[in-house]
FIGULO-618026 format. One record per atom (N, C-alpha, C): residue number from 1; residue in one letter; x negated, y, z. Coordinates in steps of 0.05 Angstrom, whole numbers, always signed. Example, Ala and Ser with C-alpha at 12.3 -4.5 7.8 and 13.67 -1.06 7.14 Angstrom:
BEGIN
 num residu     c1     c2     c3
   1      A   -264   -114   +156
   1      A   -246    -90   +156
   1      A   -264    -66   +156
   2      S   -257    -45   +142
   2      S   -273    -21   +143
   2      S   -258     +1   +157
// end
This chain:
BEGIN
 num residu     c1     c2     c3
   1      M  -3180  +3299  +3181
   1      M  -3166  +3284  +3204
   1      M  -3146  +3268  +3181
   2      K  -3144  +3271  +3160
   2      K  -3123  +3262  +3142
   2      K  -3145  +3239  +3127
   3      Q  -3179  +3250  +3132
   3      Q  -3173  +3220  +3116
   3      Q  -3197  +3198  +3137
   4      T  -3193  +3203  +3159
   4      T  -3193  +3192  +3185
   4      T  -3163  +3168  +3184
   5      I  -3146  +3181  +3170
   5      I  -3111  +3166  +3183
   5      I  -3112  +3148  +3163
   6      I  -3121  +3160  +3133
   6      I  -3126  +3139  +3113
   6      I  -3140  +3112  +3108
   7      L  -3167  +3115  +3118
   7      L  -3179  +3104  +3125
   7      L  -3171  +3088  +3149
   8      F  -3159  +3088  +3170
   8      F  -3136  +3071  +3195
   8      F  -3126  +3047  +3172
   9      I  -3104  +3062  +3149
   9      I  -3089  +3046  +3142
   9      I  -3102  +3030  +3121
  10      I  -3124  +3033  +3122
  10      I  -3138  +3015  +3093
  10      I  -3153  +2998  +3111
  11      G  -3156  +2991  +3139
  11      G  -3175  +2981  +3147
  11      G  -3153  +2963  +3158
  12      C  -3118  +2966  +3157
  12      C  -3101  +2945  +3176
  12      C  -3095  +2936  +3154
  13      L  -3088  +2946  +3140
  13      L  -3083  +2926  +3099
  13      L  -3095  +2904  +3101
  14      S  -3124  +2917  +3108
  14      S  -3152  +2894  +3097
  14      S  -3151  +2868  +3112
  15      F  -3149  +2885  +3140
  15      F  -3138  +2863  +3158
  15      F  -3115  +2836  +3164
  16      N  -3091  +2847  +3149
  16      N  -3072  +2824  +3146
  16      N  -3086  +2812  +3117
  17      V  -3088  +2826  +3098
  17      V  -3096  +2803  +3067
  17      V  -3112  +2783  +3079
  18      L  -3134  +2792  +3095
  18      L  -3151  +2766  +3109
  18      L  -3142  +2742  +3124
  19      A  -3112  +2754  +3145
  19      A  -3109  +2737  +3162
  19      A  -3094  +2725  +3141
  20      Q  -3073  +2727  +3119
  20      Q  -3057  +2710  +3104
  20      Q  -3076  +2685  +3086
  21      Q  -3099  +2703  +3081
  21      Q  -3119  +2677  +3070
  21      Q  -3131  +2658  +3087
  22      A  -3126  +2662  +3107
  22      A  -3142  +2654  +3127
  22      A  -3126  +2627  +3130
  23      E  -3101  +2636  +3139
  23      E  -3068  +2618  +3139
  23      E  -3069  +2597  +3114
  24      S  -3074  +2609  +3097
  24      S  -3064  +2596  +3068
  24      S  -3085  +2567  +3066
  25      T  -3116  +2584  +3079
  25      T  -3138  +2571  +3063
  25      T  -3136  +2543  +3092
  26      A  -3129  +2552  +3112
  26      A  -3122  +2524  +3128
  26      A  -3098  +2506  +3124
  27      S  -3082  +2516  +3117
  27      S  -3070  +2498  +3115
  27      S  -3061  +2482  +3086
  28      E  -3078  +2490  +3065
  28      E  -3096  +2478  +3054
  28      E  -3110  +2447  +3060
  29      D  -3127  +2464  +3078
  29      D  -3149  +2439  +3092
  29      D  -3133  +2421  +3117
  30      Q  -3114  +2429  +3112
  30      Q  -3098  +2409  +3132
  30      Q  -3087  +2389  +3110
  31      D  -3070  +2402  +3091
  31      D  -3060  +2385  +3065
  31      D  -3076  +2361  +3063
  32      I  -3102  +2367  +3060
  32      I  -3129  +2353  +3048
  32      I  -3136  +2331  +3068
  33      D  -3135  +2339  +3085
  33      D  -3143  +2324  +3102
  33      D  -3119  +2296  +3107
  34      V  -3094  +2307  +3109
  34      V  -3075  +2283  +3108
  34      V  -3082  +2260  +3078
  35      V  -3084  +2274  +3062
  35      V  -3088  +2269  +3042
  35      V  -3117  +2245  +3040
  36      E  -3122  +2250  +3045
  36      E  -3152  +2238  +3051
  36      E  -3152  +2216  +3081
  37      H  -3127  +2228  +3112
  37      H  -3134  +2203  +3114
  37      H  -3115  +2181  +3104
  38      L  -3091  +2190  +3100
  38      L  -3087  +2169  +3084
  38      L  -3097  +2147  +3055
  39      L  -3119  +2161  +3044
  39      L  -3133  +2142  +3031
  39      L  -3154  +2119  +3045
  40      E  -3158  +2131  +3067
  40      E  -3184  +2129  +3084
  40      E  -3164  +2090  +3093
  41      K  -3133  +2095  +3104
  41      K  -3117  +2074  +3114
  41      K  -3117  +2062  +3097
  42      D  -3111  +2060  +3070
  42      D  -3101  +2050  +3052
  42      D  -3073  +2043  +3061
  43      I  -3054  +2068  +3064
  43      I  -3032  +2053  +3068
  43      I  -3011  +2049  +3049
  44      K  -2996  +2020  +3047
  44      K  -2985  +2009  +3026
  44      K  -2954  +2008  +3036
  45      Y  -2937  +2029  +3010
  45      Y  -2907  +2029  +3007
  45      Y  -2900  +2007  +2999
  46      D  -2874  +1993  +3018
  46      D  -2858  +1974  +3009
  46      D  -2828  +1986  +2999
  47      F  -2831  +1986  +2976
  47      F  -2807  +1993  +2962
  47      F  -2797  +1976  +2977
  48      K  -2757  +2000  +2968
  48      K  -2728  +1976  +2978
  48      K  -2732  +1956  +2954
  49      Y  -2735  +1965  +2938
  49      Y  -2715  +1942  +2908
  49      Y  -2750  +1930  +2893
  50      K  -2757  +1908  +2891
  50      K  -2777  +1887  +2881
  50      K  -2768  +1880  +2867
  51      P  -2789  +1881  +2837
  51      P  -2772  +1859  +2814
  51      P  -2791  +1828  +2823
  52      T  -2762  +1809  +2817
  52      T  -2782  +1777  +2824
  52      T  -2785  +1770  +2806
  53      K  -2794  +1740  +2790
  53      K  -2794  +1733  +2771
  53      K  -2774  +1729  +2766
  54      K  -2750  +1708  +2787
  54      K  -2712  +1709  +2779
  54      K  -2701  +1728  +2764
  55      S  -2713  +1747  +2771
  55      S  -2693  +1770  +2757
  55      S  -2699  +1781  +2741
  56      I  -2725  +1771  +2722
  56      I  -2739  +1778  +2693
  56      I  -2723  +1747  +2677
  57      L  -2714  +1753  +2658
  57      L  -2692  +1742  +2635
  57      L  -2716  +1731  +2618
  58      K  -2720  +1711  +2612
  58      K  -2743  +1706  +2591
  58      K  -2721  +1707  +2564
  59      T  -2704  +1694  +2559
  59      T  -2681  +1708  +2533
  59      T  -2659  +1721  +2541
  60      P  -2649  +1741  +2528
  60      P  -2623  +1751  +2527
  60      P  -2604  +1743  +2527
  61      Q  -2588  +1746  +2544
  61      Q  -2556  +1735  +2556
  61      Q  -2545  +1751  +2541
  62      K  -2516  +1728  +2538
  62      K  -2496  +1735  +2522
  62      K  -2465  +1754  +2533
  63      A  -2472  +1775  +2528
  63      A  -2451  +1790  +2547
  63      A  -2413  +1780  +2556
  64      D  -2411  +1776  +2574
  64      D  -2380  +1764  +2582
  64      D  -2362  +1795  +2586
  65      Y  -2344  +1799  +2575
  65      Y  -2325  +1823  +2571
  65      Y  -2305  +1819  +2581
  66      K  -2298  +1794  +2590
  66      K  -2274  +1781  +2602
  66      K  -2262  +1796  +2624
  67      G  -2277  +1802  +2640
  67      G  -2273  +1826  +2665
  67      G  -2257  +1853  +2653
  68      I  -2260  +1862  +2638
  68      I  -2251  +1888  +2625
  68      I  -2226  +1889  +2623
  69      Q  -2201  +1864  +2625
  69      Q  -2184  +1864  +2614
  69      Q  -2173  +1874  +2642
  70      S  -2180  +1849  +2660
  70      S  -2170  +1866  +2688
  70      S  -2184  +1885  +2701
  71      E  -2187  +1910  +2680
  71      E  -2194  +1935  +2692
  71      E  -2167  +1953  +2692
  72      S  -2165  +1962  +2709
  72      S  -2142  +1990  +2705
  72      S  -2153  +2012  +2689
  73      S  -2170  +2019  +2684
  73      S  -2186  +2050  +2677
  73      S  -2172  +2043  +2643
  74      Y  -2168  +2021  +2634
  74      Y  -2178  +2008  +2602
  74      Y  -2136  +1992  +2602
  75      A  -2118  +2001  +2625
  75      A  -2086  +2003  +2617
  75      A  -2085  +2018  +2598
  76      D  -2088  +2035  +2585
  76      D  -2077  +2053  +2564
  76      D  -2089  +2043  +2540
  77      F  -2112  +2026  +2540
  77      F  -2123  +2028  +2509
  77      F  -2103  +2000  +2495
  78      A  -2096  +2011  +2470
  78      A  -2087  +1986  +2453
  78      A  -2098  +1972  +2425
  79      I  -2108  +1963  +2416
  79      I  -2116  +1954  +2390
  79      I  -2105  +1953  +2367
  80      I  -2107  +1974  +2349
  80      I  -2085  +1975  +2332
  80      I  -2104  +1984  +2302
  81      Q  -2122  +1960  +2295
  81      Q  -2129  +1963  +2269
  81      Q  -2115  +1943  +2258
  82      R  -2111  +1925  +2275
  82      R  -2104  +1906  +2253
  82      R  -2078  +1912  +2232
  83      N  -2076  +1890  +2210
  83      N  -2045  +1899  +2186
  83      N  -2031  +1884  +2212
  84      F  -2000  +1905  +2216
  84      F  -1980  +1889  +2222
  84      F  -1963  +1873  +2207
  85      M  -1963  +1873  +2186
  85      M  -1952  +1864  +2164
  85      M  -1971  +1853  +2147
  86      P  -1976  +1832  +2144
  86      P  -2004  +1818  +2123
  86      P  -1987  +1808  +2107
  87      K  -1993  +1815  +2075
  87      K  -1980  +1808  +2059
  87      K  -1986  +1791  +2040
  88      S  -2015  +1783  +2052
  88      S  -2028  +1757  +2031
  88      S  -2022  +1735  +2034
  89      E  -2011  +1713  +2006
  89      E  -1996  +1693  +2001
  89      E  -1975  +1692  +2008
  90      R  -1961  +1715  +2007
  90      R  -1936  +1719  +2016
  90      R  -1918  +1733  +1994
  91      F  -1895  +1727  +1988
  91      F  -1870  +1735  +1970
  91      F  -1861  +1759  +1978
  92      S  -1846  +1778  +1964
  92      S  -1824  +1795  +1971
  92      S  -1803  +1800  +1954
  93      V  -1779  +1810  +1968
  93      V  -1762  +1817  +1958
  93      V  -1750  +1847  +1968
  94      S  -1742  +1861  +1948
  94      S  -1730  +1881  +1947
  94      S  -1708  +1898  +1942
  95      L  -1687  +1903  +1949
  95      L  -1655  +1913  +1942
  95      L  -1652  +1940  +1948
  96      G  -1651  +1951  +1933
  96      G  -1644  +1989  +1938
  96      G  -1633  +1999  +1918
  97      G  -1629  +2025  +1919
  97      G  -1611  +2047  +1901
  97      G  -1639  +2060  +1883
  98      S  -1623  +2073  +1857
  98      S  -1652  +2086  +1847
  98      S  -1632  +2104  +1834
  99      L  -1643  +2131  +1830
  99      L  -1628  +2148  +1814
  99      L  -1655  +2161  +1787
 100      L  -1651  +2180  +1773
 100      L  -1658  +2190  +1751
 100      L  -1654  +2222  +1757
 101      P  -1673  +2228  +1773
 101      P  -1668  +2261  +1786
 101      P  -1666  +2280  +1760
 102      T  -1680  +2272  +1735
 102      T  -1693  +2291  +1715
 102      T  -1684  +2300  +1699
 103      D  -1654  +2281  +1692
 103      D  -1639  +2280  +1662
 103      D  -1623  +2304  +1671
 104      V  -1620  +2312  +1647
 104      V  -1613  +2336  +1638
 104      V  -1576  +2330  +1628
 105      Y  -1577  +2315  +1625
 105      Y  -1552  +2311  +1611
 105      Y  -1529  +2291  +1624
 106      Y  -1543  +2273  +1642
 106      Y  -1525  +2247  +1651
 106      Y  -1537  +2250  +1684
 107      R  -1511  +2247  +1695
 107      R  -1528  +2222  +1727
 107      R  -1525  +2207  +1726
 108      S  -1552  +2192  +1732
 108      S  -1564  +2157  +1730
 108      S  -1558  +2151  +1752
 109      F  -1555  +2128  +1764
 109      F  -1559  +2116  +1779
 109      F  -1546  +2090  +1783
 110      G  -1561  +2075  +1800
 110      G  -1553  +2042  +1801
 110      G  -1574  +2033  +1825
 111      L  -1575  +2000  +1818
 111      L  -1593  +1996  +1836
 111      L  -1608  +1982  +1829
 112      N  -1631  +1971  +1839
 112      N  -1657  +1961  +1837
 112      N  -1663  +1938  +1844
 113      L  -1678  +1922  +1839
 113      L  -1691  +1891  +1848
 113      L  -1704  +1895  +1839
 114      K  -1732  +1877  +1857
 114      K  -1759  +1878  +1851
 114      K  -1767  +1850  +1870
 115      L  -1788  +1833  +1849
 115      L  -1796  +1806  +1860
 115      L  -1826  +1810  +1866
 116      G  -1836  +1804  +1882
 116      G  -1866  +1800  +1885
 116      G  -1884  +1786  +1894
 117      Y  -1905  +1772  +1890
 117      Y  -1925  +1756  +1899
 117      Y  -1949  +1774  +1906
 118      H  -1965  +1767  +1932
 118      H  -1986  +1787  +1941
 118      H  -2016  +1758  +1947
 119      F  -2033  +1770  +1927
 119      F  -2056  +1750  +1923
 119      F  -2075  +1762  +1945
 120      T  -2072  +1778  +1961
 120      T  -2096  +1793  +1979
 120      T  -2071  +1822  +1985
 121      E  -2086  +1829  +2013
 121      E  -2074  +1846  +2027
 121      E  -2065  +1874  +1997
 122      T  -2094  +1871  +1989
 122      T  -2092  +1895  +1959
 122      T  -2078  +1884  +1935
 123      W  -2081  +1864  +1936
 123      W  -2079  +1860  +1899
 123      W  -2047  +1840  +1904
 124      G  -2028  +1844  +1883
 124      G  -2007  +1829  +1869
 124      G  -1995  +1839  +1848
 125      V  -1970  +1825  +1843
 125      V  -1956  +1822  +1817
 125      V  -1926  +1838  +1831
 126      E  -1910  +1841  +1816
 126      E  -1880  +1842  +1822
 126      E  -1867  +1842  +1789
 127      L  -1845  +1833  +1794
 127      L  -1818  +1830  +1771
 127      L  -1799  +1857  +1777
 128      F  -1788  +1870  +1761
 128      F  -1775  +1886  +1768
 128      F  -1748  +1895  +1754
 129      N  -1727  +1902  +1762
 129      N  -1699  +1910  +1742
 129      N  -1686  +1925  +1751
 130      Y  -1675  +1950  +1730
 130      Y  -1656  +1982  +1746
 130      Y  -1633  +1975  +1726
 131      S  -1613  +1960  +1746
 131      S  -1580  +1968  +1733
 131      S  -1578  +1991  +1738
 132      L  -1568  +2011  +1710
 132      L  -1559  +2039  +1716
 132      L  -1538  +2048  +1710
 133      S  -1516  +2065  +1723
 133      S  -1484  +2076  +1708
 133      S  -1496  +2106  +1706
 134      S  -1482  +2118  +1685
 134      S  -1485  +2147  +1683
 134      S  -1454  +2148  +1677
 135      S  -1452  +2183  +1676
 135      S  -1426  +2201  +1674
 135      S  -1439  +2226  +1666
 136      A  -1428  +2239  +1647
 136      A  -1441  +2256  +1639
 136      A  -1441  +2289  +1650
 137      R  -1463  +2305  +1646
 137      R  -1457  +2326  +1664
 137      R  -1439  +2353  +1651
 138      S  -1442  +2375  +1660
 138      S  -1417  +2381  +1650
 138      S  -1441  +2400  +1632
 139      E  -1451  +2397  +1626
 139      E  -1474  +2414  +1596
 139      E  -1471  +2404  +1578
 140      V  -1463  +2377  +1574
 140      V  -1460  +2353  +1547
 140      V  -1435  +2363  +1542
 141      N  -1414  +2363  +1564
 141      N  -1381  +2380  +1536
 141      N  -1383  +2414  +1539
 142      D  -1398  +2418  +1552
 142      D  -1403  +2450  +1543
 142      D  -1419  +2447  +1515
 143      L  -1435  +2432  +1506
 143      L  -1453  +2433  +1483
 143      L  -1429  +2426  +1457
 144      E  -1402  +2406  +1460
 144      E  -1400  +2402  +1447
 144      E  -1373  +2418  +1448
 145      N  -1357  +2417  +1469
 145      N  -1332  +2448  +1466
 145      N  -1343  +2470  +1458
 146      K  -1355  +2481  +1479
 146      K  -1365  +2505  +1472
 146      K  -1387  +2515  +1439
 147      Q  -1406  +2502  +1440
 147      Q  -1424  +2503  +1422
 147      Q  -1415  +2497  +1393
 148      A  -1408  +2467  +1392
 148      A  -1392  +2453  +1370
 148      A  -1418  +2435  +1365
 149      V  -1435  +2429  +1372
 149      V  -1459  +2418  +1379
 149      V  -1449  +2380  +1386
 150      S  -1454  +2374  +1365
 150      S  -1456  +2336  +1364
 150      S  -1465  +2331  +1378
 151      V  -1457  +2311  +1408
 151      V  -1475  +2293  +1427
 151      V  -1468  +2265  +1423
 152      K  -1458  +2251  +1402
 152      K  -1459  +2224  +1394
 152      K  -1487  +2214  +1403
 153      N  -1506  +2229  +1390
 153      N  -1526  +2220  +1393
 153      N  -1539  +2218  +1426
 154      L  -1536  +2233  +1435
 154      L  -1553  +2223  +1464
 154      L  -1537  +2208  +1479
 155      V  -1547  +2176  +1494
 155      V  -1546  +2157  +1501
 155      V  -1555  +2172  +1526
 156      S  -1551  +2156  +1546
 156      S  -1560  +2147  +1584
 156      S  -1578  +2121  +1589
 157      L  -1600  +2118  +1604
 157      L  -1610  +2094  +1608
 157      L  -1586  +2068  +1622
 158      K  -1592  +2039  +1607
 158      K  -1565  +2025  +1619
 158      K  -1585  +2015  +1645
 159      S  -1610  +2002  +1635
 159      S  -1630  +1988  +1648
 159      S  -1653  +1992  +1635
 160      F  -1675  +1979  +1657
 160      F  -1697  +1979  +1656
 160      F  -1714  +1957  +1662
 161      Y  -1719  +1936  +1657
 161      Y  -1736  +1919  +1669
 161      Y  -1773  +1909  +1658
 162      G  -1779  +1895  +1663
 162      G  -1810  +1882  +1669
 162      G  -1822  +1874  +1686
 163      A  -1849  +1873  +1688
 163      A  -1867  +1873  +1704
 163      A  -1897  +1885  +1711
 164      N  -1902  +1889  +1726
 164      N  -1927  +1907  +1736
 164      N  -1942  +1898  +1760
 165      V  -1978  +1907  +1762
 165      V  -1987  +1900  +1776
 165      V  -1990  +1930  +1800
 166      Y  -1994  +1915  +1822
 166      Y  -1987  +1924  +1850
 166      Y  -2017  +1926  +1867
 167      F  -2019  +1943  +1876
 167      F  -2054  +1956  +1883
 167      F  -2038  +1969  +1907
 168      T  -2054  +1961  +1935
 168      T  -2047  +1979  +1953
 168      T  -2073  +1986  +1955
 169      S  -2070  +2025  +1972
 169      S  -2100  +2043  +1965
 169      S  -2106  +2042  +1990
 170      I  -2083  +2050  +2013
 170      I  -2089  +2063  +2039
 170      I  -2067  +2052  +2050
 171      Y  -2078  +2036  +2077
 171      Y  -2059  +2028  +2107
 171      Y  -2074  +2042  +2122
 172      G  -2047  +2051  +2133
 172      G  -2044  +2066  +2167
 172      G  -2030  +2073  +2176
 173      K  -2026  +2083  +2199
 173      K  -2003  +2078  +2222
 173      K  -1991  +2115  +2236
 174      T  -1963  +2113  +2232
 174      T  -1957  +2152  +2247
 174      T  -1945  +2143  +2264
 175      S  -1940  +2162  +2275
 175      S  -1920  +2159  +2298
 175      S  -1888  +2172  +2296
 176      V  -1873  +2161  +2303
 176      V  -1841  +2176  +2306
 176      V  -1834  +2184  +2334
 177      F  -1833  +2213  +2335
 177      F  -1827  +2232  +2359
 177      F  -1851  +2215  +2379
 178      N  -1870  +2212  +2383
 178      N  -1894  +2207  +2400
 178      N  -1886  +2191  +2411
 179      S  -1868  +2164  +2402
 179      S  -1858  +2154  +2411
 179      S  -1858  +2125  +2406
 180      K  -1867  +2123  +2386
 180      K  -1865  +2089  +2376
 180      K  -1888  +2092  +2355
 181      I  -1913  +2081  +2342
 181      I  -1927  +2071  +2318
 181      I  -1908  +2046  +2297
 182      V  -1915  +2068  +2278
 182      V  -1903  +2049  +2244
 182      V  -1928  +2053  +2234
 183      P  -1934  +2029  +2225
 183      P  -1947  +2012  +2202
 183      P  -1937  +2023  +2184
 184      F  -1955  +2035  +2161
 184      F  -1946  +2042  +2126
 184      F  -1968  +2035  +2106
 185      E  -1959  +2025  +2083
 185      E  -1981  +2021  +2069
 185      E  -1976  +2044  +2046
 186      I  -1993  +2059  +2026
 186      I  -1982  +2073  +2006
 186      I  -2001  +2050  +1981
 187      Y  -1991  +2051  +1960
 187      Y  -1993  +2031  +1935
 187      Y  -1988  +2046  +1913
 188      Q  -1994  +2040  +1899
 188      Q  -1990  +2045  +1861
 188      Q  -1985  +2028  +1842
 189      T  -1964  +2033  +1826
 189      T  -1965  +1998  +1801
 189      T  -1973  +2007  +1783
 190      L  -1971  +1991  +1763
 190      L  -1973  +1995  +1734
 190      L  -1970  +1980  +1716
 191      G  -1944  +1977  +1700
 191      G  -1936  +1958  +1681
 191      G  -1919  +1965  +1661
 192      V  -1906  +1950  +1647
 192      V  -1894  +1944  +1616
 192      V  -1871  +1937  +1619
 193      G  -1852  +1939  +1606
 193      G  -1821  +1942  +1610
 193      G  -1803  +1947  +1578
 194      K  -1782  +1942  +1579
 194      K  -1758  +1954  +1564
 194      K  -1735  +1967  +1575
 195      I  -1734  +1991  +1569
 195      I  -1714  +2011  +1564
 195      I  -1689  +2002  +1553
 196      V  -1665  +1996  +1559
 196      V  -1639  +1997  +1544
 196      V  -1618  +2016  +1546
 197      N  -1611  +2027  +1534
 197      N  -1598  +2062  +1541
 197      N  -1563  +2039  +1530
 198      Q  -1539  +2060  +1533
 198      Q  -1516  +2048  +1539
 198      Q  -1503  +2040  +1512
 199      K  -1525  +2040  +1494
 199      K  -1517  +2029  +1464
 199      K  -1520  +2005  +1458
 200      G  -1538  +1993  +1476
 200      G  -1553  +1979  +1471
 200      G  -1584  +1969  +1459
 201      E  -1587  +1993  +1461
 201      E  -1618  +1996  +1437
 201      E  -1637  +1992  +1459
 202      E  -1657  +1975  +1454
 202      E  -1681  +1968  +1464
 202      E  -1713  +1986  +1447
 203      S  -1727  +1989  +1472
 203      S  -1755  +2002  +1467
 203      S  -1771  +2006  +1489
 204      S  -1798  +1999  +1476
 204      S  -1827  +1989  +1501
 204      S  -1816  +2009  +1512
 205      A  -1830  +2000  +1533
 205      A  -1838  +2018  +1553
 205      A  -1868  +2020  +1575
 206      V  -1883  +2037  +1577
 206      V  -1893  +2037  +1608
 206      V  -1897  +2047  +1626
 207      Q  -1900  +2042  +1645
 207      Q  -1898  +2056  +1675
 207      Q  -1912  +2054  +1687
 208      L  -1920  +2076  +1701
 208      L  -1936  +2082  +1735
 208      L  -1920  +2091  +1755
 209      G  -1932  +2077  +1768
 209      G  -1908  +2083  +1800
 209      G  -1924  +2087  +1825
 210      L  -1911  +2098  +1845
 210      L  -1926  +2105  +1863
 210      L  -1910  +2102  +1890
 211      G  -1913  +2089  +1907
 211      G  -1896  +2086  +1936
 211      G  -1908  +2088  +1954
 212      E  -1893  +2082  +1977
 212      E  -1902  +2074  +2006
 212      E  -1885  +2061  +2027
 213      I  -1887  +2043  +2031
 213      I  -1867  +2017  +2062
 213      I  -1878  +2019  +2085
 214      F  -1852  +2027  +2090
 214      F  -1860  +2032  +2130
 214      F  -1856  +2002  +2139
 215      S  -1864  +1991  +2154
 215      S  -1861  +1960  +2172
 215      S  -1838  +1970  +2199
 216      L  -1817  +1956  +2190
 216      L  -1805  +1956  +2208
 216      L  -1812  +1932  +2224
 217      G  -1817  +1916  +2221
 217      G  -1831  +1886  +2229
 217      G  -1847  +1866  +2218
 218      R  -1859  +1843  +2223
 218      R  -1876  +1819  +2212
 218      R  -1864  +1823  +2186
 219      S  -1844  +1826  +2182
 219      S  -1821  +1810  +2151
 219      S  -1812  +1828  +2135
 220      S  -1811  +1851  +2155
 220      S  -1794  +1870  +2139
 220      S  -1800  +1893  +2130
 221      G  -1788  +1913  +2115
 221      G  -1799  +1938  +2108
 221      G  -1779  +1962  +2097
 222      L  -1787  +1987  +2085
 222      L  -1765  +2006  +2085
 222      L  -1786  +2014  +2066
 223      R  -1772  +2021  +2040
 223      R  -1786  +2021  +2011
 223      R  -1789  +2044  +2001
 224      T  -1806  +2066  +1986
 224      T  -1800  +2083  +1977
 224      T  -1813  +2086  +1949
 225      D  -1804  +2086  +1928
 225      D  -1808  +2091  +1900
 225      D  -1821  +2110  +1884
 226      L  -1825  +2124  +1870
 226      L  -1830  +2142  +1850
 226      L  -1839  +2125  +1824
 227      T  -1818  +2120  +1802
 227      T  -1834  +2109  +1785
 227      T  -1824  +2130  +1754
 228      W  -1838  +2127  +1737
 228      W  -1851  +2146  +1716
 228      W  -1858  +2127  +1695
 229      A  -1825  +2127  +1677
 229      A  -1831  +2119  +1645
 229      A  -1836  +2125  +1625
 230      F  -1839  +2119  +1606
 230      F  -1854  +2118  +1575
 230      F  -1851  +2108  +1560
 231      Y  -1825  +2115  +1538
 231      Y  -1816  +2099  +1527
 231      Y  -1807  +2119  +1502
 232      K  -1791  +2110  +1477
 232      K  -1784  +2127  +1460
 232      K  -1748  +2117  +1449
 233      T  -1744  +2148  +1446
 233      T  -1707  +2150  +1449
 233      T  -1705  +2170  +1421
 234      N  -1674  +2162  +1425
 234      N  -1671  +2183  +1395
 234      N  -1662  +2213  +1411
 235      N  -1667  +2244  +1399
 235      N  -1658  +2259  +1409
 235      N  -1631  +2270  +1395
 236      I  -1618  +2293  +1402
 236      I  -1596  +2301  +1400
 236      I  -1594  +2295  +1370
 237      Q  -1613  +2302  +1359
 237      Q  -1610  +2297  +1320
 237      Q  -1615  +2272  +1313
 238      G  -1621  +2261  +1335
 238      G  -1616  +2222  +1324
 238      G  -1638  +2225  +1317
 239      Q  -1660  +2231  +1319
 239      Q  -1688  +2219  +1312
 239      Q  -1697  +2205  +1335
 240      S  -1718  +2199  +1327
 240      S  -1735  +2179  +1350
 240      S  -1763  +2196  +1358
 241      Q  -1759  +2203  +1383
 241      Q  -1785  +2210  +1396
 241      Q  -1796  +2206  +1416
 242      A  -1816  +2213  +1432
 242      A  -1827  +2205  +1457
 242      A  -1804  +2213  +1480
 243      S  -1805  +2208  +1496
 243      S  -1786  +2210  +1519
 243      S  -1800  +2197  +1550
 244      N  -1789  +2208  +1568
 244      N  -1793  +2195  +1583
 244      N  -1770  +2190  +1618
 245      S  -1776  +2185  +1634
 245      S  -1753  +2188  +1656
 245      S  -1768  +2183  +1679
 246      L  -1757  +2191  +1704
 246      L  -1766  +2179  +1729
 246      L  -1750  +2175  +1745
 247      F  -1754  +2156  +1773
 247      F  -1730  +2139  +1774
 247      F  -1748  +2143  +1800
 248      L  -1733  +2143  +1825
 248      L  -1729  +2150  +1847
 248      L  -1714  +2134  +1867
 249      S  -1732  +2121  +1874
 249      S  -1716  +2090  +1897
 249      S  -1718  +2083  +1926
 250      V  -1697  +2083  +1942
 250      V  -1708  +2069  +1955
 250      V  -1699  +2040  +1973
 251      S  -1717  +2033  +1981
 251      S  -1700  +1995  +1986
 251      S  -1714  +1988  +2009
 252      Y  -1698  +1964  +2011
 252      Y  -1700  +1940  +2041
 252      Y  -1715  +1920  +2026
 253      S  -1746  +1917  +2037
 253      S  -1752  +1903  +2030
 253      S  -1764  +1874  +2058
 254      L  -1762  +1846  +2043
 254      L  -1767  +1829  +2059
 254      L  -1788  +1815  +2053
 255      F  -1810  +1795  +2058
 255      F  -1832  +1783  +2061
 255      F  -1833  +1747  +2070
 256      F  -1839  +1727  +2053
 256      F  -1837  +1706  +2069
 256      F  -1860  +1691  +2056
 257      P  -1869  +1670  +2067
 257      P  -1862  +1660  +2099
 257      P  -1872  +1669  +2109
 258      E  -1862  +1663  +2147
 258      E  -1875  +1678  +2162
 258      E  -1913  +1680  +2152
 259      P  -1917  +1699  +2169
 259      P  -1956  +1706  +2161
 259      P  -1960  +1689  +2183
 260      I  -1989  +1686  +2182
 260      I  -2010  +1670  +2196
 260      I  -2004  +1690  +2223
 261      Y  -2002  +1696  +2247
 261      Y  -2018  +1709  +2265
 261      Y  -2045  +1690  +2272
 262      R  -2054  +1726  +2286
 262      R  -2085  +1725  +2286
 262      R  -2099  +1729  +2311
// end
């Protein structure tokens, strides 16, 4: 009895498989018939877009970007790579205040005046003059009154003048509170000059400088300078020795004549 049931089930399954194979074969035969029919009839499909001789350009055409200006999608874009305050073939005048933050014995501060000419956006030359006023710190009085040390040989700087080469190394733009773009330049200076102390004694000096100027307009800017001067002066014993002074300056700059607008 069990063997009969098993044979019956196997027979049913075999019948189903054969039926499915027959259907698949019939479907494939039908597809083949359709393809053969199309080939026999030589049916040509009509494409919607057909290339024409006029549409094939023989030579490349110049692109026209005039329409971009009217596109609303570009309304938030602006060109910012151009130099906002060009310096080529222009003169500059800077006037501001200076102080010597590293002077141990004297508080020295005053005015600075600089006249420059820029050959290119990178290179220029400059004349400078620092006029200083000094007052003794409390340490000087302590040396003389409390420790009986003579300070008559100590002198402060009266002026510093000379000439330097102006080299612009970095140009960029920064944002002020995410509301305004301010162009700026970072530059270096190298020059020679004369140091004059309060006694009227002069000594030659070499100066290195690092500065930055923020453009306020096409012909004006706010300038900050850090100048390091190396020279010889008398120490507390009255002997000549190598010395150096650091000048910190903030100036207002004007450029002329008017730039060539691009």
